[in-house]
C-alpha positions as CSV (number, residue, x, y, z in Angstrom):
1,X,75.8,11.3,-61.2
2,X,76.9,10.5,-57.6
3,X,78.9,12.6,-55.2
4,X,81.3,11.4,-52.6
5,X,81.5,13.2,-49.2
6,X,84.9,14.5,-48.3
7,X,86.2,13.9,-44.8
8,X,85.1,17.4,-43.9
9,X,81.6,17.4,-45.5
10,X,80.3,14.2,-43.8
11,X,80.8,15.4,-40.2
12,X,79.2,18.8,-41.1
13,X,76.1,17.0,-42.4
14,X,75.9,14.9,-39.4
15,X,76.1,17.9,-37.1
16,X,73.4,19.6,-39.2
17,X,71.2,16.6,-38.8
18,X,71.7,16.6,-35.0
19,X,70.7,20.2,-34.8
20,X,67.6,19.6,-36.9
21,X,66.6,16.7,-34.6
22,X,67.3,18.8,-31.5
23,X,65.1,21.6,-32.9
24,X,62.3,19.2,-33.5
25,X,62.5,18.0,-29.9
26,X,63.0,21.4,-28.2
27,X,59.5,22.7,-29.2
28,X,57.5,20.0,-27.6
29,X,59.8,20.0,-24.5
30,X,59.3,23.8,-24.2
31,X,55.5,23.5,-24.0
32,X,55.2,20.2,-22.2
33,X,55.1,21.7,-18.7
34,X,52.3,24.1,-19.7
35,X,50.4,21.2,-21.4
36,X,50.6,19.1,-18.2
37,X,49.3,22.0,-16.0
38,X,46.6,22.8,-18.6
39,X,45.4,19.3,-18.5
40,X,45.6,19.0,-14.7
41,X,44.0,22.3,-13.8
42,X,42.1,23.3,-16.9
43,X,40.8,20.5,-19.1
44,X,40.2,17.8,-16.5
45,X,38.3,20.1,-14.1
46,X,36.2,21.4,-17.0
47,X,35.3,17.9,-18.0
48,X,34.4,17.0,-14.4
49,X,32.2,20.2,-14.2
50,X,30.4,19.1,-17.4
51,X,29.8,15.7,-15.8
52,X,28.4,17.3,-12.6
53,X,26.2,19.8,-14.5
54,X,24.4,17.0,-16.4
55,X,24.0,14.6,-13.5
56,X,22.5,14.6,-10.0
57,X,24.1,13.6,-6.7
58,X,23.6,9.9,-7.5
59,X,25.4,10.3,-10.8
60,X,22.2,9.9,-12.9
61,X,21.9,11.8,-16.1
62,X,19.4,14.7,-15.7
63,X,19.8,16.6,-19.0
64,X,19.3,20.3,-18.5
65,X,17.6,20.0,-15.1
66,X,20.5,21.6,-13.2
67,X,20.6,24.6,-15.5
68,X,16.8,25.1,-15.3
69,X,17.1,24.9,-11.5
70,X,19.8,27.5,-11.1
71,X,18.1,29.8,-13.7
72,X,15.0,29.8,-11.5
73,X,17.0,30.8,-8.5
74,X,16.0,34.3,-7.4
75,X,19.7,35.1,-6.9
76,X,20.8,34.1,-10.4
77,X,19.7,37.0,-12.5
78,X,20.7,39.8,-10.0
79,X,24.2,38.3,-9.8
80,X,24.6,38.3,-13.6
81,X,23.1,41.8,-13.8
82,X,25.7,43.0,-11.3
83,X,28.5,41.4,-13.3
84,X,27.2,42.9,-16.5
85,X,27.3,46.5,-15.1
86,X,30.7,45.7,-13.6
87,X,32.1,44.5,-17.0
88,X,30.9,47.7,-18.7
89,X,32.9,49.9,-16.2
90,X,35.9,47.5,-16.2
91,X,36.3,47.2,-19.9
92,X,35.8,50.9,-20.6
93,X,38.4,51.7,-18.0
94,X,40.9,49.1,-19.1
95,X,40.7,49.9,-22.8
96,X,40.5,53.7,-22.8
97,X,42.9,54.5,-19.9
98,X,45.4,51.8,-20.5
99,X,45.8,52.5,-24.2
100,X,45.7,56.2,-23.6
101,X,48.4,56.1,-20.9
102,X,50.6,53.8,-23.0
103,X,50.4,56.2,-26.0
104,X,51.3,59.2,-23.8
105,X,54.2,57.3,-22.2
106,X,55.5,56.2,-25.6
107,X,55.1,59.5,-27.5
108,X,55.1,62.4,-25.1
109,X,57.4,61.4,-22.2
110,X,61.2,61.4,-21.9
111,X,62.5,57.8,-21.7
112,X,63.7,57.9,-18.1
113,X,60.5,59.4,-16.8
114,X,58.5,56.9,-18.9
115,X,60.4,53.9,-17.5
116,X,59.9,55.2,-13.9
117,X,56.1,55.7,-14.4
118,X,55.7,52.2,-16.0
119,X,57.4,50.7,-12.9
120,X,55.1,52.7,-10.6
121,X,52.0,51.7,-12.5
122,X,53.1,48.0,-12.3
123,X,53.6,48.0,-8.5
124,X,49.9,47.5,-7.6
125,X,49.7,44.5,-9.9
126,X,52.4,42.8,-7.7
127,X,49.9,42.8,-4.8
128,X,47.7,39.7,-4.3
129,X,44.0,40.2,-4.7
130,X,43.4,40.0,-1.0
131,X,46.1,42.6,-0.2
132,X,44.7,45.0,-2.8
133,X,41.2,44.7,-1.3
134,X,42.6,45.5,2.2
135,X,44.2,48.6,0.8
136,X,40.9,49.7,-0.7
137,X,39.0,49.0,2.5
138,X,41.2,51.7,4.0
139,X,40.7,54.0,1.0
140,X,36.9,53.7,1.0
141,X,36.4,54.5,4.7
142,X,35.8,58.3,4.9
143,X,36.9,58.4,8.5
144,X,40.5,57.2,7.8
145,X,40.9,57.5,4.0
146,X,43.4,60.1,2.7
147,X,40.7,61.0,0.2
148,X,38.0,61.2,2.8
149,X,37.4,64.8,1.9
150,X,36.6,63.8,-1.6
151,X,34.2,61.1,-0.4
152,X,32.5,63.5,1.9
153,X,32.2,66.1,-0.8
154,X,30.2,63.5,-2.8
155,X,27.9,63.0,0.2
156,X,29.5,59.7,1.3
157,X,30.1,60.3,5.0
158,X,30.2,56.7,6.2
159,X,31.6,53.4,5.1
160,X,28.1,52.0,4.7
161,X,27.1,54.9,2.4
162,X,30.2,54.2,0.2
163,X,29.2,50.6,-0.1
164,X,25.6,51.3,-1.3
165,X,24.5,48.6,-3.7
166,X,24.3,51.0,-6.7
167,X,27.9,51.9,-6.3
168,X,29.5,48.5,-5.9
169,X,30.0,47.8,-9.6
170,X,32.1,51.0,-10.0
171,X,34.0,50.3,-6.8
172,X,35.0,46.8,-8.0
173,X,35.9,48.1,-11.4
174,X,38.2,50.7,-9.8
175,X,39.8,48.0,-7.6
176,X,40.4,45.8,-10.6
177,X,41.8,48.7,-12.7
178,X,44.2,49.7,-10.0
179,X,45.4,46.1,-9.7
180,X,45.5,45.1,-13.3
181,X,46.1,48.2,-15.4
182,X,49.8,48.5,-14.8
183,X,50.7,45.2,-16.4
184,X,48.6,46.0,-19.5
185,X,50.2,49.4,-19.8
186,X,53.6,47.7,-20.0
187,X,52.2,45.3,-22.7
188,X,50.6,48.1,-24.7
189,X,53.9,50.1,-24.5
190,X,55.8,47.1,-25.9
191,X,53.2,46.8,-28.7
192,X,53.7,50.5,-29.6
193,X,57.5,50.0,-29.7
194,X,56.9,47.5,-32.5
195,X,55.5,50.1,-34.8
196,X,58.3,51.0,-37.4
197,X,59.7,54.4,-36.7
198,X,59.6,55.1,-40.5
199,X,55.8,54.9,-40.4
200,X,55.6,57.4,-37.6
201,X,58.0,59.7,-39.3
202,X,56.1,59.5,-42.6
203,X,52.9,60.4,-40.8
204,X,54.5,63.4,-39.1
205,X,55.9,64.6,-42.5
206,X,52.3,64.4,-43.8
207,X,51.2,66.8,-41.0
208,X,49.8,64.4,-38.4
209,X,49.9,65.8,-34.9
210,X,49.9,63.8,-31.7
211,X,46.2,63.2,-31.7
212,X,46.0,62.1,-35.3
213,X,49.1,60.0,-34.9
214,X,47.6,58.2,-32.0
215,X,44.1,57.7,-33.5
216,X,45.0,56.9,-37.1
217,X,48.4,55.2,-36.8
218,X,49.4,53.9,-33.4
219,X,46.0,52.6,-32.0
220,X,45.0,50.9,-35.3
221,X,48.4,49.2,-35.6
222,X,48.1,47.7,-32.1
223,X,44.5,46.7,-32.6
224,X,45.2,43.0,-32.2
225,X,46.9,43.6,-28.9
226,X,43.9,45.6,-27.7
227,X,41.6,42.8,-28.7
228,X,43.8,40.3,-26.8
229,X,43.6,42.5,-23.7
230,X,39.8,42.8,-24.0
231,X,39.4,39.0,-24.2
232,X,41.5,38.3,-21.1
233,X,39.9,41.3,-19.2
234,X,36.5,40.0,-20.1
235,X,37.3,36.5,-18.9
236,X,38.8,37.8,-15.7
237,X,35.8,40.1,-15.1
238,X,33.3,37.3,-15.3
239,X,35.2,35.4,-12.7
240,X,35.0,38.2,-10.1
241,X,35.0,36.7,-6.6
242,X,37.7,37.9,-4.2
243,X,36.7,41.6,-4.1
244,X,33.0,41.2,-3.3
245,X,33.7,38.3,-1.0
246,X,36.1,40.2,1.2
247,X,34.1,43.4,1.2
248,X,31.0,41.3,2.2
249,X,33.0,40.0,5.2
250,X,34.6,43.4,6.1
251,X,31.3,45.3,5.8
252,X,29.5,42.9,8.1
253,X,27.0,41.8,5.5
254,X,26.4,45.1,3.7
255,X,27.5,43.5,0.4
256,X,25.4,40.5,-0.7
257,X,27.1,37.1,-0.3
258,X,25.9,36.2,-3.8
259,X,26.7,39.5,-5.5
260,X,28.6,37.9,-8.4
261,X,28.0,34.6,-10.2
262,X,31.1,33.1,-8.8
263,X,29.9,33.9,-5.3
264,X,26.6,32.2,-6.1
265,X,28.4,29.1,-7.3
266,X,30.5,29.2,-4.1
267,X,27.4,29.4,-2.1
268,X,25.9,26.4,-3.9
269,X,29.0,24.3,-3.5
270,X,30.3,25.1,0.0
271,X,27.3,26.3,1.9
272,X,24.6,24.0,0.5
273,X,26.8,21.1,-0.7
274,X,25.2,21.4,-4.2
275,X,28.2,20.8,-6.5
276,X,25.9,20.0,-9.4
277,X,24.3,23.4,-9.3
278,X,27.6,25.1,-8.8
279,X,29.0,23.3,-11.9
280,X,26.0,24.4,-13.9
281,X,26.7,28.1,-13.0
282,X,30.4,27.5,-13.9
283,X,29.4,26.2,-17.3
284,X,27.2,29.2,-18.0
285,X,30.1,31.5,-17.2
286,X,32.4,29.3,-19.5
287,X,29.9,29.6,-22.4
288,X,29.6,33.4,-22.0
289,X,33.4,33.7,-22.0
290,X,33.8,31.5,-25.0
291,X,31.1,33.3,-27.0
292,X,32.6,36.7,-26.1
293,X,36.1,35.6,-27.1
294,X,34.9,33.9,-30.3
295,X,33.1,37.0,-31.3
296,X,36.1,39.2,-30.7
297,X,38.5,36.8,-32.5
298,X,36.4,36.4,-35.6
299,X,35.5,40.1,-35.9
300,X,39.0,41.4,-35.3
301,X,41.0,38.8,-37.3
302,X,43.2,38.3,-34.2
303,X,44.9,35.1,-35.6
304,X,45.0,36.3,-39.2
305,X,48.6,36.2,-40.5
306,X,49.6,39.5,-42.2
307,X,50.7,38.9,-45.8
308,X,54.2,40.1,-46.5
């Protein structure tokens, strides 16, 4: 049995077909700009770094020689030890305080006050890394800092004492938290807003107080957002460069110029002209970041689709 389109049905079908074709094109167009930038500033530089890490200055394949050479550098392991301690402080601060503040803002604060505080927390994140370090240079000098009394009460009477090697990891973690926590507080607040109000009301009717509501309902339901934050914070933490580099300059050498792995790679590339060694260090950082992200993704089910 065949059907014949009426004069009104045929144009409607053609319009539907055009909309379907437009929808099929709009997706690729939407992501095309990102793909171009990803290729230009992500994939291609990574491939070039792989090439440099496995060759010498004459372009000859050398296998793992570049990696062995940088691993034997006396500065390599101290730099990675510094970044490990820094990551412990940084991740603890970003997870505990960011999630905690977001829960308090969502559950215990009036809406106008919560909005004002979220804006205030976000302001430091609008500063460039260089500007934030300059602010902290002022804050860390007991002679001019508004919290100089606190620093002196801790036995830190001079700028040099504040920048003692054993305290640098915590200082850099505080700088990073001050700069980056505000944006993540906003993200976590948005994730908490996605929790159905019926779920929260049912928990309250069952006798759950604020603490139990946060620990057993809210935080578990935004677990994937927390994992996502940890992955990006871990990746950013391993790339630490601006803060130790500027403090090294401002402190007249009190901070090591190779305190972090990125600084060590910078030293290889731009002070010694050894781009092959710098590429090897970069690939070590890349592998660490990929392994950490892969572990978190597989253990947390980050990309697992919830069944309806």
